[in-house]
N, C-alpha and C positions, 0 to 999 in steps of 0.2 A: 726467220733465222735468228730471231731474238733469243731463242732457246740456246743456240750455239754460243752467243755472246755471254749469256748467264753462266753456261757451263765453263767457258774459257775463264771468266772472271774468278770462279771458284777454284779452278785448277791453278791459276796464277797466284791467288792468295795463299794456297797451300804451299806452292813452290817457294814463295818468298818467306812466309812466316814459319812454316814447319821445317823446311829444309835449308833456308838461307841461301837460295840459289838465284842467280841472274837468269835472263832469257837464254844465255848460252849454256845453262845448266851446270855452271861452276859456282864456287863461292862468291858472294857479293863483294866481300872485302873483310878487312880487319878493323876492330875498334881501336881507337886511339888509346895509347897507354901513357900519354903525356899527362902529368898531374893536373888536376882541376879542382875548383871549388864549385859546388852546386848549391843554389839557394834552397833551403828546406821548404820554402813556400812553393817552389816549382817542381818538387819531387813528385814522381808518379809511383804508384805501388806502395810498398812499405815506407812509411814516413820515418826518417831517422832524425836524431837530435843533432843540432848544430855542433860542430867541433872542428878545431883547427888541426894543424899538423901534429905529428907525434913529437913529444919533447920529453926526453928521459923516460921513454916507455909509456907515457900517458898522453891522451889527447887533451888539448886545452879547450876549455869552454868559454874563456874570455881572452881577449887580446892581451899579450904580455907586454907589448911596447908600441911605440909610435903614436899617431894621432888618436887611435882608438883604444889605447891602453886602458884595461879594466872593463871595457864594454863587452857584452856577450856577442859571440859569433852569430850571424844570421844565415850562415851557409856551412856546408860540411866539406872537408878536404878529402879527396880521393887520390892517394899516391899512385894508383894504377890507372888513372885517367877515367875516360868514359867506360872502358871495359870494367874497371873496378866498381864504378857507380852502378852499372846495369846488374852486375853480379850481386852487389850488396843489397839492392832493392828487390832481388828475386826475379829479374827480367832477362837473364842471360842463360837460359836453360840449354840453348844450342851451343854456346861457347863461340858463336860467330855472328856476324851481322845478319839480322833478319828484318830490319827496318820497322820493328814494333816496340814501342815504349808504352804509349797510352792506348794504341789501337785505333785512334781517330782516323788516321790516313786510310787504312784498309776498310774501316767501317763506313767511310763516306765515299768510297769508290762506287760509281754508278754506271749503268748502261745507257748509251745515248744513240739516237738514230744519226747516221752519217750518210753522205752521198753514195757510199758503197754498201750500206746495210746498217750494221750496228757496231758500236765501239765502246771501250771503257774509258773512264776519266772521272773528273771531279767537277762539281758545280762551284766549288770554292777555288778561286784563282790562287790563293796562298798555298793550298795543297798541290795544285798543278805545278806551281813554281818549285815547291819542295821536291816533287818527283823528278823534275828536270835537274834540280840541284844534285840529287842522288846519282843520276846518270852521269853527270859531269864529275862529281867527286870520286866515284869508283871507276869511271872510265869504261862503263859497259851498260848495255840496255838491261833494265831491270823489269820495268812495267810493259813488257812486250811479250809476244807469244814465243815460247821455245819451239824448237823443231818438233818435239813430240806433241806439244799442245796443238800446233798447226795440223799435224797428221790426224789427231783425234777430232779436231774441229771439222776438218774436211770430210772425214768418215761420217760424223754425226749429221752434217749438212746433207750429204748424199742420201743417208738413210731417211732423214726427215722429208726430203724432196721425193724420194721413191714412195714413201708412205702416203704422202699427199696426193701423188699422181694415181696410185693404186686405189685410193678411196674415191677419187672422182670418176674412175672408169668402171667401178663396180655398180 
């Protein structure tokens, strides 16, 4: 039934990354629009130049006052928050949460043997904790099987079982 688990993992990735849906087949959530600064060293995708807030129609490249007056910014200000950041680096094509910035989380998802057969998860405990954090943050199951995914998995398992039985009896 490993084939069923691989098929489910592919369907789940598509649901999350391409459609931005939870296991309930509704939207995962909304990106924060609270203004943020993002370090240019930590940016994924298109690298942007450091810049502060807009001041008289221009973004400042250096701090205007305070302890860092005259020093260059090491981060970039996004007035529209995380949603603005993802849009500006070209990673917000859906316009809604799809849990994909670098692709690391989905690319490191694996199939594991379990006491009941096969399951999906991560070998990296940090990614497992991040997945649980998303469940908690958005208040819904994301990395689980949707009802339609369960139906397709059940049908595939039945077909694979029938095929295996018919091969042994021939």
